[in-house]
N, C-alpha and C positions, 0 to 999 in steps of 0.2 A: 483572486484567486492567491490561495496563499501555499508557501513553498513547505513551512513546518507547522504540526500540529500536535497537540499531545491526546494521544488515545493510552486506556487506562492505565493512567500515569507517566507511559515512557513518551519519549518525544519522537514525533517521525518525520527525516527531513527527507532528501532528495537522495533514494539507493536505498535506504532501509527497507529492510523485508518485515513483510507481516503476513499473517496468515488471517483466510476471510472464512466463514464458517462455510463447510461442504462446496469450497471453489481453489482452494490449495494456496501457494503461496505465491505473496506479488510484490514487486517494486515499488517503493512509492515515488509517484513524480509533484501532485500536489493535489490541493483541497480547495472542494468549491465553496463559492460562498455560503451553499444551503447544507452547509457541511457533510457531504460527500466526496470521499476518497479516491483520488484518480491512480491504479498503479498499472504497470507493465507485467504480464504473466498470463500464465501460472511461470514462474522461473522455473528455465531449466527446458521448457517447452518447446518443442517445434513450431507451433500452431500460439505460442504465444501473440498478445493483443494488447493495447489498451483498452481497459476495463476499469467501469466507477461501481461504487459500492455505498452503501449508506455506514456511516461511521462506527456505531451498534451492531453491526456485524462481522468487522475485526475484532478476533480471538484473541492473537497474540501477537508483539510489537517483537520481532527479535533483536539480537543486538548486530547480527551481521551487515552490514552498508557495503554496499558493491556498486561499483558503478556499469547497470543497466543499459541498453540502447533505448 
């Protein structure tokens, strides 16, 4: 597993927020060897949890980097 990756020309590091098509905004944690990205979210939700998504479903990598649990 890697903790830094490039998506849409932007660098994802732990804590960087990204938007997943149809799923909302997540905080990046790590990338699996198969290319899937894992994040904590949706950010701000009472029901936030760890989820994994295919990298091609990431639509936006945000500048905001916040340390979420």
